N, CA and C of each residue as an Amber inpcrd file, in Angstrom:
protein
   498
   6.7590000  43.0910000  62.6660000   5.8030000  42.2380000  62.6920000
   6.3440000  40.6850000  62.1530000   5.9800000  39.5990000  62.8830000
   6.4380000  38.3500000  62.5120000   5.5600000  37.6910000  61.4570000
   5.8570000  36.8880000  60.6560000   4.9000000  36.3180000  59.3640000
   4.8250000  34.9500000  60.3980000   3.8390000  33.9910000  59.5660000
   3.5480000  32.6630000  60.3150000   4.8240000  31.7030000  60.4540000
   5.7140000  32.0000000  59.7560000   7.0970000  31.3220000  59.9230000
   8.0680000  31.8980000  60.9810000   7.6310000  32.8780000  61.5020000
   8.5480000  33.5690000  62.7020000   9.4790000  34.5320000  61.9630000
   9.4770000  34.8410000  60.8420000  10.3870000  35.6430000  60.2540000
   9.9580000  37.1710000  60.3880000  10.5560000  38.0380000  60.5420000
  10.5320000  39.4760000  60.6930000  10.1960000  40.1640000  59.6390000
   9.0840000  40.6690000  59.3520000   8.4850000  41.4070000  58.2160000
   8.3370000  42.8700000  58.5440000   8.4880000  43.7830000  57.5800000
   8.2070000  45.2100000  57.7790000   6.9030000  45.2250000  57.1430000
   5.9600000  46.2210000  57.6740000   4.6730000  46.5780000  57.1450000
   4.7450000  48.0720000  56.9130000   4.3220000  48.6260000  55.9240000
   4.2100000  49.9650000  55.7400000   2.6930000  50.2680000  55.3140000
   1.5270000  50.3920000  56.0910000   0.4680000  50.7090000  55.7070000
   0.3420000  52.1340000  54.8750000  -0.4560000  52.1550000  54.0090000
  -0.6140000  53.2910000  53.2480000  -1.7580000  54.1840000  53.9730000
  -1.4440000  55.5180000  54.0680000  -2.3980000  56.5190000  54.9010000
  -3.3290000  56.8940000  53.6640000  -4.3100000  56.3330000  53.2670000
  -5.2820000  56.4890000  52.1800000  -6.2510000  57.5700000  52.2540000
  -6.8940000  57.6050000  53.5150000  -7.9690000  58.5750000  53.7000000
  -7.9570000  58.9050000  55.0850000  -8.1690000  59.9550000  55.5620000
  -8.4330000  60.5530000  56.9470000  -9.6270000  61.7660000  56.8400000
 -10.9550000  61.1220000  57.2100000 -12.0940000  61.9470000  57.0690000
 -12.0650000  63.1130000  58.1260000 -12.2150000  64.2310000  57.7300000
 -12.1310000  65.3830000  58.6390000 -13.0000000  66.5480000  58.1330000
 -13.3620000  67.4710000  59.2990000 -14.1920000  68.6240000  58.8030000
 -13.0880000  69.5240000  58.4450000 -13.4690000  70.7150000  58.2620000
 -12.5360000  71.8070000  57.8240000 -11.4660000  72.3210000  58.7160000
 -12.0460000  72.6580000  60.0090000 -10.9200000  72.9890000  61.0120000
  -9.9450000  71.8830000  61.3810000 -10.4230000  70.8290000  61.3590000
  -9.4640000  69.4550000  61.9120000  -8.4600000  69.4270000  60.6670000
  -9.0410000  69.5590000  59.4530000  -8.0420000  69.1780000  58.3030000
  -7.0460000  70.3660000  58.3490000  -7.3540000  71.7350000  58.8760000
  -6.2470000  72.6870000  58.7700000  -5.1790000  72.2570000  59.8790000
  -5.6800000  71.7100000  61.1570000  -4.8170000  71.4400000  62.2110000
  -3.9160000  70.2810000  61.8970000  -4.4360000  69.1680000  61.1700000
  -3.5630000  68.3400000  60.6690000  -2.7140000  68.5440000  59.6450000
  -3.0060000  69.2660000  58.7520000  -2.0640000  69.6140000  57.7320000
  -1.0720000  70.7430000  58.0380000  -1.3600000  71.3670000  59.3210000
  -0.3810000  72.4470000  59.7400000  -0.5150000  73.7460000  59.3550000
  -1.7020000  74.0790000  58.5490000  -1.9110000  75.3890000  58.1530000
  -2.7370000  76.2010000  59.3440000  -2.7180000  77.6620000  59.1500000
  -3.5070000  78.4210000  60.0650000  -4.8140000  78.2530000  59.6900000
  -5.6930000  78.6910000  60.4470000  -7.0870000  78.5960000  60.2590000
  -7.7170000  79.1240000  58.9630000  -7.5830000  80.2440000  58.4950000
  -8.1690000  80.7780000  57.2130000  -7.1500000  80.4790000  55.9240000
  -6.6080000  79.4090000  55.8700000  -5.7170000  78.9040000  54.8250000
  -6.2490000  77.4820000  54.3780000  -6.0920000  77.2290000  53.2210000
  -6.4680000  76.0900000  52.5720000  -5.6440000  74.8130000  53.0830000
  -6.3100000  73.6920000  53.5180000  -5.2840000  72.7660000  53.8430000
  -4.8740000  71.7620000  52.5880000  -5.4150000  71.8460000  51.5530000
  -5.3690000  71.1850000  50.2140000  -4.5080000  72.0030000  49.2330000
  -4.6860000  73.3520000  49.2870000  -4.0430000  73.8930000  48.2550000
  -3.1070000  75.1550000  48.9520000  -2.4450000  75.9270000  48.0860000
  -1.7100000  77.1000000  48.6580000  -2.5320000  78.4320000  48.7950000
  -3.8650000  78.2810000  48.6150000  -4.5890000  79.4220000  48.7910000
  -4.9520000  79.9040000  50.1520000  -4.9200000  81.1290000  50.3260000
  -5.4370000  81.6310000  51.5720000  -6.7820000  82.2590000  51.4820000
  -7.2220000  82.6230000  52.6090000  -8.8000000  82.8920000  52.3750000
  -9.1790000  84.1120000  51.4560000  -8.0300000  84.8150000  51.1040000
  -8.5200000  86.1610000  50.2630000  -8.5250000  85.4510000  48.7810000
  -8.0130000  84.3460000  48.6900000  -7.8850000  83.6540000  47.1910000
  -8.8450000  82.5790000  47.0710000  -9.7460000  82.3450000  47.9500000
 -10.7200000  81.2350000  47.9660000 -11.7540000  81.4100000  46.5690000
 -12.0350000  82.6510000  46.1940000 -13.0040000  82.8300000  45.0330000
 -12.5450000  82.9350000  43.9180000 -11.1440000  82.5920000  43.6380000
 -10.2770000  82.7210000  42.5000000 -10.8980000  81.7770000  41.5370000
 -10.7460000  82.1220000  39.9550000 -11.5080000  81.4140000  39.0430000
 -10.3730000  80.2300000  38.5540000  -9.2990000  79.8980000  39.1990000
  -8.3800000  79.0310000  38.7400000  -7.8620000  78.0720000  40.0300000
  -7.3570000  76.9350000  39.6790000  -7.1140000  75.9210000  40.8980000
  -5.5170000  76.4860000  41.2270000  -5.4680000  76.6710000  42.7010000
  -4.1420000  76.9350000  43.0030000  -3.3200000  75.5670000  43.3920000
  -1.8870000  75.8030000  43.2640000  -1.3500000  74.5890000  43.4450000
  -1.3930000  73.8060000  44.7260000  -1.3530000  72.6470000  44.5340000
  -1.6220000  71.6520000  45.7930000  -0.8370000  72.1620000  47.0520000
  -1.1360000  72.0820000  48.2390000  -0.2880000  72.1900000  49.3510000
   0.3430000  70.6690000  49.6640000   1.3650000  70.5190000  49.1980000
   2.1340000  69.3560000  49.2000000   2.7400000  69.1500000  50.7580000
   2.9740000  68.0800000  51.2380000   3.6450000  67.7430000  52.6030000
   5.1810000  68.1230000  52.3580000   5.7270000  67.9720000  51.1690000
   7.0330000  68.3620000  51.2650000   7.3300000  69.7710000  51.2340000
   6.3530000  70.5100000  50.5700000   6.3350000  72.0330000  50.8030000
   6.2150000  72.3650000  52.3550000   5.2280000  71.8600000  52.9290000
   5.0290000  72.0580000  54.4500000   6.2310000  71.7610000  55.2670000
   6.7790000  70.5620000  55.0700000   7.8030000  70.1540000  55.8250000
   9.0690000  71.1180000  55.3730000   9.3580000  71.5800000  54.2470000
  10.3560000  72.5130000  53.8980000  10.3010000  73.7900000  54.5550000
   8.9510000  74.3260000  54.5000000   8.6330000  75.3140000  55.3550000
   9.1070000  75.3990000  56.7470000   8.5360000  73.9680000  57.5620000
   8.8950000  74.1550000  58.8620000  10.3910000  73.9080000  59.0400000
  11.1670000  73.2990000  57.9570000  12.7560000  73.1910000  58.2510000
  13.3140000  74.6300000  58.3450000  12.7570000  75.5020000  57.1580000
  13.1530000  76.8110000  57.1560000  12.9730000  77.6780000  58.3610000
  11.8120000  77.4100000  59.0410000  11.4980000  78.1270000  60.1960000
  12.6070000  77.5500000  61.3370000  12.7770000  76.4940000  61.3910000
  13.6030000  75.9120000  62.5430000  15.0700000  76.4770000  62.1650000
  15.4220000  76.8180000  61.0920000  16.8030000  77.5390000  60.8690000
  16.7730000  78.9440000  61.5580000  15.6990000  79.5590000  61.4140000
  15.4220000  80.9200000  61.9990000  15.3440000  81.0570000  63.4960000
  14.3780000  80.2130000  64.0690000  13.9650000  80.1530000  65.1840000
  13.7910000  78.8490000  66.0280000  14.1440000  78.7820000  67.2770000
  14.0170000  77.4570000  67.8830000  12.4550000  77.0970000  68.1120000
  12.1600000  76.0390000  67.7130000  10.5140000  75.6880000  67.8450000
  10.0580000  75.6660000  69.3080000  11.1700000  75.5300000  70.1890000
  10.6240000  75.3430000  71.7200000  10.3360000  76.6580000  72.2890000
  10.7800000  77.8370000  71.5550000  10.2340000  79.1820000  71.8810000
   9.0010000  79.2160000  71.3260000   7.9590000  78.6170000  71.7690000
   6.7400000  78.3750000  71.4000000   6.0740000  79.4170000  70.7750000
   5.7550000  80.6450000  71.5090000   4.9370000  81.7050000  71.2100000
   5.4760000  82.3990000  69.9890000   6.8590000  82.5730000  69.9490000
   7.4900000  83.3280000  68.8160000   7.4300000  82.4000000  67.5240000
   7.7090000  81.1680000  67.7530000   7.7310000  80.1260000  66.5940000
   6.4180000  80.2190000  65.8680000   5.4380000  80.0960000  66.8620000
   4.2150000  80.0890000  66.4360000   3.6370000  81.3300000  65.5220000
   4.0670000  82.4970000  66.0780000   3.7840000  83.7010000  65.3720000
   4.4810000  83.9030000  64.1610000   5.7740000  83.4570000  64.1780000
   6.5790000  83.5190000  62.7050000   5.9620000  82.6760000  61.6250000
   5.8700000  81.2870000  62.3100000   4.9620000  80.4860000  61.3060000
   3.6290000  80.9090000  60.8240000   2.8350000  81.6590000  61.3900000
   1.6130000  82.2490000  60.9360000   2.0350000  83.4370000  59.7000000
   3.0440000  84.2340000  60.4080000   3.3840000  85.6060000  59.5800000
   3.9950000  85.0210000  58.3170000   4.8050000  84.1440000  58.4030000
   5.9210000  83.7240000  57.2460000   5.0980000  82.8830000  56.1180000
   4.5560000  81.8330000  56.4720000   3.9880000  80.7410000  55.7640000
   2.6270000  80.4140000  55.9970000   1.9930000  81.1760000  56.8550000
   0.5200000  80.7910000  57.1500000   0.3200000  79.3540000  57.7890000
   1.2430000  78.9210000  58.6230000   1.3050000  77.6990000  59.2710000
   0.8250000  77.9470000  60.7100000   0.2800000  76.8830000  61.3380000
  -0.3160000  77.1490000  62.6620000   0.7780000  76.8240000  63.6920000
   1.9580000  76.4950000  63.3590000   2.9520000  76.1890000  64.5810000
   3.1790000  74.8930000  65.0120000   2.4930000  73.9560000  64.3110000
   2.6140000  72.4630000  64.6110000   4.1900000  72.1910000  64.0770000
   4.9220000  71.7220000  65.0790000   6.3490000  71.5600000  64.7760000
   6.6890000  70.0720000  63.9250000   5.9250000  69.1950000  64.3380000
   6.2350000  67.8250000  63.8270000   4.9150000  67.1200000  63.5290000
   4.3410000  67.3450000  62.2160000   3.0660000  66.8560000  61.9300000
   3.0770000  65.4600000  61.9940000   2.0310000  64.7330000  62.4430000
   1.9760000  63.1800000  62.5910000   2.5750000  62.5290000  61.2950000
   2.0730000  62.8750000  60.3540000   2.3250000  62.3670000  58.9650000
   3.9010000  62.5310000  58.2800000   4.5950000  63.2450000  59.0280000
   5.9710000  63.5970000  58.4560000   6.7810000  62.5100000  58.1780000
   6.7200000  61.3120000  58.9350000   7.6350000  60.3390000  58.5490000
   6.8020000  59.0630000  57.9120000   5.6910000  59.2740000  57.4830000
   4.7590000  58.2770000  57.0110000   5.1120000  58.1890000  55.3900000
   5.5840000  57.0450000  55.0170000   5.9510000  57.0310000  53.5840000
   4.5870000  57.3490000  52.7790000   4.8690000  58.1230000  51.6510000
   3.9660000  58.5330000  50.7020000   2.6470000  59.3060000  51.2880000
   2.8300000  59.8530000  52.4060000   1.6620000  60.5430000  52.9230000
   1.5550000  61.8790000  52.4380000   0.5490000  62.2970000  51.8770000
   0.0810000  63.5580000  51.2330000  -1.0950000  64.1470000  51.7380000
  -0.8890000  65.0840000  52.6120000  -2.1530000  65.6750000  53.1600000
  -3.1740000  66.2060000  52.1360000  -2.7160000  66.8480000  51.0990000
  -3.6540000  67.3180000  50.0050000  -4.6100000  66.0270000  49.4640000
  -3.9500000  64.7910000  49.6150000  -4.7060000  63.7130000  49.1400000
  -5.5020000  62.9190000  50.2140000  -4.8030000  62.5500000  51.3630000
  -5.4870000  61.9050000  52.3100000  -6.4790000  62.6220000  53.1460000
  -6.2790000  63.7880000  53.2510000  -7.3870000  64.4360000  54.0990000
  -8.6210000  64.5910000  53.2020000  -9.7020000  64.0780000  53.4980000
 -10.8470000  63.8170000  52.7870000 -12.1960000  64.5460000  53.5650000
 -12.8040000  65.4360000  52.9880000 -13.8570000  65.9710000  53.7180000
 -14.9400000  65.0220000  54.1420000 -15.4480000  65.5260000  55.3970000
 -16.6390000  64.6420000  55.8970000 -17.7990000  64.9420000  54.8820000
 -18.4500000  64.0840000  54.0420000 -19.2470000  64.3000000  52.9180000
 -20.5590000  64.9540000  53.5900000 -21.0920000  64.3800000  54.4680000
 -22.5380000  65.1430000  54.7840000 -22.3410000  66.5200000  54.9650000
 -21.4760000  66.9370000  55.8610000 -21.2330000  68.3690000  56.1670000
 -20.8670000  68.9750000  54.9700000 -19.6410000  68.8480000  54.1630000
 -19.1750000  69.6480000  53.2380000 -20.3660000  69.5540000  51.9230000
 -20.8660000  68.7070000  51.6200000 -21.7570000  68.6010000  50.4900000
 -23.1440000  69.4480000  50.8810000 -23.3760000  69.2810000  52.0850000
 -24.7340000  70.0470000  52.5740000 -24.3960000  71.6210000  52.6710000
 -23.2680000  71.5900000  53.2730000 -22.7230000  73.2760000  53.1710000
 -22.7710000  73.8050000  51.9110000 -22.0960000  73.0320000  51.0760000
 -21.7860000  73.5080000  49.7370000 -23.0460000  73.8340000  48.8310000
 -24.0410000  72.8510000  49.1870000 -25.3640000  73.0820000  48.4690000
 -25.9100000  74.4590000  48.8500000 -26.1500000  74.5350000  50.1510000
 -26.7690000  75.6270000  50.8630000 -26.1750000  76.9270000  50.4750000
 -24.7980000  77.0100000  50.8320000 -24.0330000  78.3010000  50.6680000
 -23.7940000  78.6080000  49.0940000 -23.9350000  77.8390000  48.2890000
 -23.8820000  78.0740000  46.7520000 -25.0180000  77.7720000  45.8720000
 -25.2750000  76.5280000  45.8250000 -26.2520000  76.2780000  44.7710000
 -27.6330000  76.7930000  45.1880000 -27.9750000  76.5650000  46.3370000
 -29.4730000  77.1180000  46.7300000 -29.3790000  78.5500000  46.7050000
 -28.4720000  79.3990000  47.4210000 -28.4350000  80.8260000  47.1950000
 -28.3980000  81.2960000  45.7690000 -27.6460000  80.5350000  44.9180000
 -27.6850000  80.8170000  43.5170000 -29.0630000  80.8210000  42.8700000
 -29.8920000  79.5510000  43.1940000 -31.1120000  79.5220000  42.7810000
 -32.2430000  80.5470000  43.2170000 -31.9710000  80.8740000  44.4400000
 -32.9110000  81.8890000  45.0480000 -32.5450000  83.2270000  44.3140000
 -31.3140000  83.5140000  44.1030000 -31.1830000  84.8960000  43.3380000
 -31.4790000  84.7780000  42.0040000 -31.4250000  83.7660000  41.2940000
 -31.4760000  83.6220000  39.8930000 -33.0290000  83.5120000  39.7420000
 -33.7470000  82.8490000  40.3360000 -35.2740000  82.6600000  39.9770000
 -36.0430000  83.6780000  40.8410000 -35.6740000  84.1180000  42.1190000
 -36.3610000  85.0670000  42.9460000 -36.9300000  84.1690000  44.1580000
 -36.8800000  84.7660000  45.3020000 -37.3300000  84.0340000  46.5180000
 -38.7200000  83.6580000  46.4430000 -39.5450000  84.3790000  45.8020000
 -40.9990000  84.0930000  45.7100000 -41.3710000  82.9370000  44.9750000
 -40.6650000  82.9210000  43.7940000 -40.9420000  81.8380000  42.7910000
 -40.2920000  80.4460000  43.2990000 -39.1460000  80.3780000  44.0640000
 -38.6830000  79.2270000  44.4750000 -39.5240000  78.7030000  45.7780000
 -39.8260000  79.9370000  46.3730000 -40.8870000  79.3850000  47.7530000
 -42.2520000  78.8700000  47.2180000 -42.6830000  79.2730000  46.0080000
 -43.7870000  78.9430000  45.4870000 -43.6030000  77.3960000  45.0920000
 -42.6410000  77.0400000  44.5290000 -42.2990000  75.5530000  43.8950000
 -42.1550000  74.7100000  44.9330000 -41.5180000  75.0910000  46.2110000
 -41.3220000  74.3020000  47.4040000 -42.7100000  74.1570000  48.0580000
 -43.2590000  75.1580000  47.9510000 -44.6700000  75.0240000  48.5590000
 -45.7790000  73.9980000  48.1390000 -45.5850000  73.9940000  46.6020000
 -46.5810000  73.0150000  46.1130000 -45.9940000  71.3130000  46.0230000
 -44.8100000  71.2920000  46.4440000 -44.2750000  69.8420000  46.4350000
 -45.1780000  68.9750000  47.5020000 -45.5580000  67.9350000  47.0870000
 -46.2120000  66.8600000  47.8910000 -45.5010000  66.3450000  49.0590000
 -45.9430000  66.5710000  50.3370000 -45.2540000  66.3460000  51.5120000
 -45.0140000  64.7760000  51.4250000 -43.9030000  64.0790000  51.8420000
 -43.8230000  62.6990000  51.8960000 -43.4410000  62.2650000  53.4230000
 -43.6930000  61.2020000  53.9310000 -43.4990000  60.6790000  55.2190000
 -42.0310000  60.6370000  55.2540000 -41.5550000  60.9920000  56.3530000
 -40.1000000  61.0150000  56.5850000 -39.1330000  61.9930000  56.0540000
 -39.6600000  62.8410000  55.4630000 -38.7840000  63.8110000  54.6050000
 -39.4750000  65.1920000  55.0790000 -38.3220000  66.1020000  55.1890000
 -38.7410000  67.3360000  55.4590000 -39.8140000  68.1600000  54.5030000
 -40.7550000  68.6490000  54.7920000 -41.4990000  69.6090000  53.6920000
 -41.2920000  71.0650000  54.0060000 -41.0830000  71.8320000  53.1050000
 -40.9490000  73.2570000  53.3220000 -42.0420000  74.0020000  52.5850000
 -43.0510000  73.8470000  53.3450000 -44.3900000  74.5920000  52.9050000
 -44.2430000  75.8900000  52.8130000 -43.5280000  76.6380000  53.4890000
 -43.3260000  78.1580000  53.3790000 -42.0460000  78.5270000  52.4480000
 -41.5890000  77.3400000  51.9040000 -40.3250000  77.6750000  51.1180000
 -39.0780000  77.6100000  51.7780000 -37.8990000  78.1230000  51.0730000
 -36.7080000  78.0210000  51.6720000 -36.0300000  79.3720000  51.6560000
 -36.3990000  80.5190000  50.7340000 -35.6750000  81.7420000  50.6790000
 -35.6760000  82.3970000  51.9550000 -36.2350000  82.2650000  53.1120000
 -36.1340000  83.0120000  54.1980000 -35.7040000  82.1610000  55.2730000
 -35.0160000  81.0410000  55.0390000 -34.3340000  80.1390000  56.0310000
 -33.1020000  80.8670000  56.4830000 -32.8930000  80.9440000  57.9400000
 -31.6910000  81.6560000  58.4070000 -30.5760000  80.6090000  58.6530000
 -30.8790000  79.5110000  59.0940000 -30.0660000  78.4580000  59.4750000
 -30.4770000  77.0590000  58.9380000 -29.5190000  76.4330000  58.0750000
 -29.6260000  75.1020000  57.6610000 -28.7520000  74.0780000  58.1780000
 -29.0670000  73.1170000  58.8000000 -28.1100000  71.9770000  59.2920000
 -28.4620000  70.7250000  58.7870000 -27.3450000  69.9330000  58.6750000
 -27.4320000  68.5880000  58.1290000 -28.0890000  67.4820000  58.7970000
């Protein structure tokens, strides 16, 4: 890129945030579907009471390099199967962020707020409240809330809702 004086300047924009939902985050970070895109945890470890180490870009790239030593990435089906079996990777050979300076997927992949917060609240907080207080009690308290214009009113409560969307 040239500056106003016509001199060539290099520009290295930082990849600060890439807003994604969970499946998109897995694809972009290069991990298989039921593996965390920001930590080294697999789906069997999601409920652990401690934080797993972050899934760093250098770790993923090192795993991809190790795979390349074993099998040619252009033998696509075998490469993909080995990547999944050995490292829980999805078989993407060259992630787009591999040559981007300071690109760290565990930091720049940020959750899409409405979906993640809403899902987290319903799947965890609301279910915990229903279990702790009891369905009848929580339904009663929701039923006596005064309805407001432009807001959803749950006159029958929330304990028997089957599906909640954002």
